C-alpha positions as CSV (number, residue, x, y, z in Angstrom):
1,M,-125.5,-81.9,29.7
2,L,-124.2,-85.0,28.1
3,G,-124.1,-86.9,31.5
4,L,-127.8,-86.1,32.1
5,V,-128.8,-87.2,28.6
6,V,-126.9,-90.5,28.8
7,A,-128.2,-91.2,32.3
8,M,-131.8,-90.5,31.2
9,G,-131.3,-92.8,28.2
10,I,-130.0,-95.6,30.3
11,A,-132.6,-95.2,33.0
12,L,-135.6,-94.9,30.7
13,S,-134.8,-97.2,27.8
14,D,-136.2,-100.4,29.3
15,S,-137.9,-102.2,26.4
16,R,-140.0,-104.2,28.9
17,V,-142.0,-101.1,29.8
18,P,-144.0,-100.0,26.8
19,I,-144.2,-96.3,27.9
20,F,-140.4,-96.1,27.7
21,D,-140.0,-97.4,24.1
22,K,-139.5,-93.9,22.9
23,A,-136.7,-93.1,25.4
24,G,-134.1,-93.4,22.7
25,D,-135.9,-90.9,20.5
26,W,-136.1,-88.4,23.4
27,Q,-132.5,-89.0,24.2
28,G,-131.4,-88.2,20.7
29,A,-133.6,-85.1,20.5
30,C,-132.4,-83.7,23.8
31,F,-128.8,-84.4,22.9
32,G,-129.2,-82.6,19.6
33,I,-130.8,-79.6,21.2
34,G,-128.0,-79.5,23.8
35,Q,-125.4,-79.6,21.1
36,R,-127.0,-76.8,19.2
37,L,-127.8,-74.5,22.1
38,G,-125.0,-75.3,24.6
39,P,-121.9,-73.9,22.9
40,P,-123.4,-70.5,21.9
41,A,-124.9,-70.1,25.4
42,A,-121.6,-71.0,27.0
43,G,-119.8,-68.5,24.8
44,V,-122.2,-65.7,25.7
45,L,-121.9,-66.4,29.4
46,A,-118.1,-66.7,29.1
47,D,-118.0,-63.3,27.4
48,L,-120.2,-61.7,29.9
49,H,-118.3,-63.1,32.9
50,H,-114.8,-63.1,31.4
51,G,-114.2,-66.8,31.9
52,F,-115.7,-70.2,31.6
53,G,-116.3,-70.7,35.3
54,L,-120.0,-69.9,35.1
55,P,-120.7,-71.8,31.9
56,L,-119.1,-74.9,33.4
57,L,-121.4,-74.9,36.5
58,P,-124.5,-76.1,34.6
59,A,-122.5,-78.8,32.8
60,A,-121.1,-80.0,36.1
61,L,-124.5,-80.0,37.7
62,A,-126.0,-82.0,34.7
63,I,-123.3,-84.6,35.1
64,A,-123.9,-84.9,38.8
65,V,-127.7,-85.3,38.3
66,G,-127.0,-87.9,35.7
67,A,-124.8,-89.8,38.1
68,V,-127.6,-89.7,40.7
69,F,-130.1,-91.1,38.1
70,I,-127.7,-93.9,37.3
71,A,-127.1,-94.7,41.0
72,L,-130.8,-94.8,41.8
73,D,-131.8,-96.9,38.9
74,P,-132.4,-100.5,40.2
75,G,-132.2,-102.0,36.7
76,F,-128.8,-100.6,36.0
77,S,-127.0,-102.8,38.5
78,D,-128.9,-105.8,37.2
79,A,-128.0,-105.2,33.5
80,P,-125.9,-107.9,31.8
81,Q,-122.2,-107.0,31.7
82,P,-120.4,-107.2,28.3
């Protein structure tokens, strides 16, 4: 889930667009919710399916979706490099 949250934050936190000014707030809130709900949900799924294969699938999917968001963001490649 972390990959999706980071990608959304990068993609949406453009201060030049007023509607995205709150993207950092949303990013923090989503990250906090994921940190609170993710581990217990993964534990329950791991107990039910006798392994962590199933709980890791949504995490891998979220990272892949985040990578797509970053790749499709035209402003990401134009960002100044440190």
